N, C-alpha and C positions, 0 to 999 in steps of 0.2 A: 508611501506613508512611512514616516519615521516613528519607531516605537522606542522610547527610552525606558530601560529597566534598571532600577537602582539596587545596589547591594543591600542585603539584610544587615541589621546592626550586629555587633559582636555577640550579643546574647540572644539574638532573635532567630527563630526558625519558622518553618511553615507547619501548619497544623490543620487537619480537617479531612474531609472525604470528598471525592470527585466522582461524579457519574460520567464514566468514559463514553465518548460518542461511539456510535455503532461502527462496525467493521466496514471499511471501504471495499475490501476484497470481496466480502460476502454480499454487500449491497449490490455491487455491479454484476456479480454472477447471478444474483437473484433476479435483477431486472432483465438481463439478457435471456435467461432461461424462461422466465415468465412471458417475455415477449414472443418467444418461439412456441409456447405451449398452446394447446387447444383449451380454451375456456378462460375463466377469470381467476387470477391469483391475487393473494393478499400478502404484502410484505410489511411486517410489523416492526416498528422501531428501525427504519432505514436510516442511513447516514444522511444528514442534511448538510451538504457542502458543495463547493463548486465542482469537484470531480463527480459526485453523484448526480448533480444537475446536468453535467455534460452527457452522462449515460442516459438519463431520462429523455433528454432532447434527441439523442441518437435513436432510441427505440421508437420514439414517436415518428421519426422520419421513416422508419421501416414499417410503420403502419399500426403499431400497438396503440391502444387507447389507455391513457393514464388518468387516474383520479387520485388526488392527494387529499387525505383525510386530515384535517387540521388538528393540532394539539401542540403541547409544548415540545420544542425540539428535543429529540432523543427520548421523549417520554413514552410510556406504554400506550397512550391513546393515539399516537401518531402512526399512520399507516399509508401505504400506497396500494391501490388496486390496479392491476394490469390485465386488460383484455387482450389475450394473446392472438397471434396471427397464424397459429398452427391449424391443423385439421383441413377439412375440405369444404367447399361451398355447396350450394344446393344441387349443382350439376355434377358433384363428385370430383371437381378439380381442386388441386392443392392451392391453398391461399398463401398470401403473405410473402415472406422473404424467399420462399422457395420459388415464387412465381414472378417477383418483380424486385427492382432495386429500390434504394431509398429515394424519397420524393425530391431530395435536394442534396447538396454537398453536406456530408456529415462532418461538422466541426466539433472535434473532441476536446477543444479547449486545452487544458493542461493535463488531461487525463490519459496517461499512457496505457493504463489498464483498459479503458474504453477502446482506445485505438487498436491495441493488439488483440483483445478478445473479440471485438466486432469484425475485425478484418476477415477472418475465416468464414464468418457468417455470410458476408457479401459474396463469397465464392459459391454459395448455394444458389445464387440467382443468375439467370442467363443474360441479365442486363448489367451495365456498368454502374458501380458505386464509387464515388470519390470521397476520400477521407482527407481531412487536413486538421490543423490545430494551431496552437500559439507558437511563438518563436522557439520555445524549448522542444515542443513536440516535433517541429519541423527539423530538429537536429538530432532526434533520437533514432537509432538504427532499427529498421524493420526488414532489411534485405533478406535475412535468413528465412523469415516466415514467408515472404513473397516467393522465394525460391521453392519452398516446400509446397506452396499452393500450385505453382506451375508444374511441379513434379506430378501432382495429383490431377492435372488436366485443366486447371483454371488459368485465366490470364490475370497477371498481377504485375503492375508496372509502377515504378517510382517516377513521378512526372519529371523530376529534374535529374534523374539518372544517378542520384547520390545515395540510394538505398534508405531514404527517409521520406516522410510525408512532404507534400501531398502524394497520395497513392491512388491508383485506379485499379479496381478489382472486378472481375467478371467470371462467372461460372459458365456452365456447371462443372462441378467436380466429377471426374470420370473414373476415379478409383485408382488402384495401383499402390505404389509404395513411395515413400520419401525418406531421406536421411537428413537429420537436422541437428545442428548445435543449438542449445538453448542457454545462452548466457543469462537470459531472463526466463524464468519458468512460464511467463505469460505466452511465449510462443507455443509451448506444448499445450497449455490450457486452452488456447484458442482453437487448436486443432481438435482437442478432445471434446470440446463443446459442440463444434460444428459437424464433424464427420459422421456422427450417428444419424444425422438427418439427410445425408447425401443419398441421392437416388442411384446407389451402386451396391454391389454385393458386399464389398468390404474395402477398407483402406488399411495400410500398414505404415506405422511410424517407427523409424529406427533412430534412436536418440544417442548421439555420441558425446554429448556434454549436457549436464543439467545442473544449473544453480538453483537455489531457493526451492528445494524439493518439497518442503511443507506446503507451499502454495499450489503445487501440482496435486498433492494429496487432498487439499481442500476441494479442488475441482473434481477429483474422483469421488469424493464423498457426495458431492451434488449429483453426480451421475448415478451413484448407488441409490440415493434417495428417489431418483427418477426411474429406477429399474432399467437403466440403460445397460445393454450388454457390451462388454469389452474384455480384452485380455491384456493384462500387464504381464507379459510372458516371463515366467520364472520369478515374478515379483521383483525384477531386477531394474526396472525403470530404464531399460535399454531398448525394449521393443514392445509396441502396442499394436494389437489387431482389433479393428473397430468395424463391426458389421454396420451396413447402412440400412436405410429405409426404416429407421426407428422414429420415435416421436416423444415429445415432452408433454407432461400432464400438468394441469393447473395445481396449485398448492397454496398452503398458508404457512408462513414461517416467520419466526421472530429472529431478527438479526442480532447476533451477540456483539458485545463491546469489542473495540479494536485494540489489540495488544500493541500495535505500532503507535497509536496515540497514547496509550497508557505508559509507554516507555518514558515519555518526557517527565511525567510526574513521579514515576518510580526512580528515575535518575535524579530528580529534584530532591527527593527524600535522602538519597545517598549523599549528594553534594552538601546539603544544608543541615545535616544532623537532625533531620526532621522525621516525624511520624505521619504518614499519609495513608489513607485507605482508598483503594480503587474499587469502584462499584461497577457491576454489569458485565464482568468478565467471566468466561467459562474456560477453566483450565483443561477441560476435556476436548476443547475445540482444536482444530488442526493448524491454527495460525502459528507461524514460526516464531514470531516475536515474543511469545511467552518464554522463550529461552533467555530473554534478558533478565528475568527474575533469578534464574540460576547463576548467571554471571554476576549479578549484584550480590548474591549470597556469597559467592567466592571472593568478592571484594570486601566483604565484612558487613553487609546489611543483614538484618533479620527480615524474613519474609514468612508470613503466616496467612492461612486461609482454611476454610472448612473444605476438606477434600470431597465431601458429598455435594456441596453447593457453593462453589467459589463465587457465584454471582452476588452473594451477600457481602462480599468484600475481601480484597487481598490487601493486607497491611504491610507496608514497607517501612522499616525503621533504620535510618542511616547511622553509621558510626558517629559517636560523639553525643548521641541522644541519651538521656538518663536511663532509658530502658534497654540500651544496647551496650554490652560490656566492652565492645571494641571502640577505640577512640579515633582511629584513622582509617581511611579507605586504603585497602591493600591493592597491590598490583597483580599482574598475571598476563598470560598469553591466551587470547580467545579467538576461536574460529567463527567468523561471522558469515560463512558462505550461505547459510540458510536464512540469515536475517540482515540483509544489506541495509534495510531502512533504519536499522538501529545504529549504524555507524556514526552519524552526526552526534546524537545524544550521548553515546558511550565515549566518544572522543572527548567531549566536554567533561564527563565524569572522570575520565582518566587524568585530565589536567589537574584535578584536585586530589589525586591519589598520592600516597606517601612512597610508593614504589613505582617502578616502570611498568607500563602497560603496552602490550602489542595487540592490535586489532588486525587480524590477517585473513587471508584466503577469501577476499571479497572484491575481486577485480571488477565485478559487475556494478559496484557502487559508482564507477566512473560513467555508467551508461544511464543514470537516472536523470531527473530534471536538470541537474548539473553534474559535473565530475565531482562528486562529493568528497573523494579523497583529496583532490587538489584544493577544493574550496575550503574545507575544514582546516587543512594545514595552513592555508593562506590567512584565514581570519583569526585562528587561534594564535598564530605567530604575532599578529598585531597586538594581542593581549599579553604577550610575553611568555607564552607557553613554549616549553622545549619540545617541539614536535617535529617529526621527520616523516616525509612521504616515502612509502614503499610502492612498488608496482601494484601490489594487491592489498594495500592497507596503510596503517599508520603506526608509528612508534611514538609514545609519549613518555617523557622522563619527568620526574618530580622537580619542581623549581624551588630554589632556595629563597626566592623573592615572591612577594604577594602578586598574584595575577592582576593585571591592570585592566580597568574598563576603558573603552575607547569608542571611536566610531567604526562600526563594522558593516559589511555589506551582506545582506541576506540573499543576494543573487536570484531573487524571484523564486526561491525554493522554500517551500513550506517547512520542511524538516530542518533546513539550515537556519531559518529564521527562529524557530522555536528553540533550537539547541543554543543559539547565541544568546537567547533570553536567559536560559539556565546558566550560561557561563557568567552572566553578570551578577548572579545572586551572592557569590562569595568573592567578587573582585574588589579592587581598591576604589573603584569609581564606576559610574553608570556606563552601560553600553547603549549607544545610539544605533539602532538597527534599521537599515534601509529595507525597502520593499516588504515591510512587515505585514502588509495586507495579504501576502501570500499564505499566511497561516490558515486562511479561510478555505484553502483547497481541501483540507481534511479536518480542520479543527477550528471552526469559526469563533468559538468562545474561549480560545486558549488564554488570551491575555486577561480577559475578565475573570476567569477562574484563578489564574495566577495571583491576581490582585486580591481576590476573596480569601485566598489562603494566607495572605500576609505580605506579599511582595508589593513594591511600589512601582507602578508602571504609568507611563504618560504617553498619549498619542499626539503626534505632531506631523508636520509636513515639511518636506525639503524646500529650501528657498530657491 
């Protein structure tokens, strides 16, 4: 699908409030833990998107029973109940994923989070589980996690020998220790979620590299809420000791809004001299991408919210708006190691800054749905942006010319597609964005909301 996004008029800006969709990271953790629990859990306000759907289908294959309670997408009335597969049967035998594999091949679609987090769960079963996904998933590395599972006694094989899906995994985990590099925190989160259920005395994880630490913190918060015992030795994120033979309990939890999705509208306010209010976000949550708000403040935006209840709204006012004394976006050097998903939107924001911007220390952005460093450099160059690719990020210089709209490639990457939509809002002409349907991976209503706020968008199809 081609999506055309037209520039705003010279005196036009965006205005209004946006209910941010639920967190993908929390929704998938909630589904997996609920599936492993003993009893029925209720997940309130889950994300409704393709990635969440992939996880729902995966836990069904592992034997969990799902009921979806209808309601407006992302509204308070919408919920999912999950009958978990934990506990024991009438004969006292352990049920579910600890006793069997998935009923069929687990197709994780475009969801790397589902693939990585579910992979270690499969190592709890003495039978083979096969995971695959779409063309992007089949090119995303998983070898370091497979090696860790083998260290702990499981069998874990990349079917094509390229350290990518399809992969075949079989337990049981036998305990012991592993040493792992985590260029994505999802490797560590996968082990942290699965190992407490292993039928062993304990397992030890030694971490030599950890990117995206806030998302590992999110996983530990889930374990804390479940009263799972573990040791983050010296609180240094270098060594974890996890006793086995623990269990998950059923729960009821509201999923908070997604700061990764909120990033796009926060950046839209920055680019368009606009005032936008983001609803449903919790500043006390461990999501890393809330750091984007601080970066935008340093670039000249005003950011305000009630510190006691940020869910009532976080307002972002870009430079050039009547309520913001600053007239231009400023530059700076920013470390994105904790927030790689913000790279595409921030690179577009930087393109409209009056000073140079460096987005660095984020090599793992090359390991997402696309190589987002290379892709954003390529597409923004088409628009005339002065941008330079670094091994671990991007350098963007201010342009003396108006950035031009053109035909750009979304590369089947939801965050690239949405970022290129933002790039059009202050360009000289429209952007025609290919593979725009990819936005539905995490934000199905993105273009509809953008239009409601005042942007002109038009859906079409390639010839």
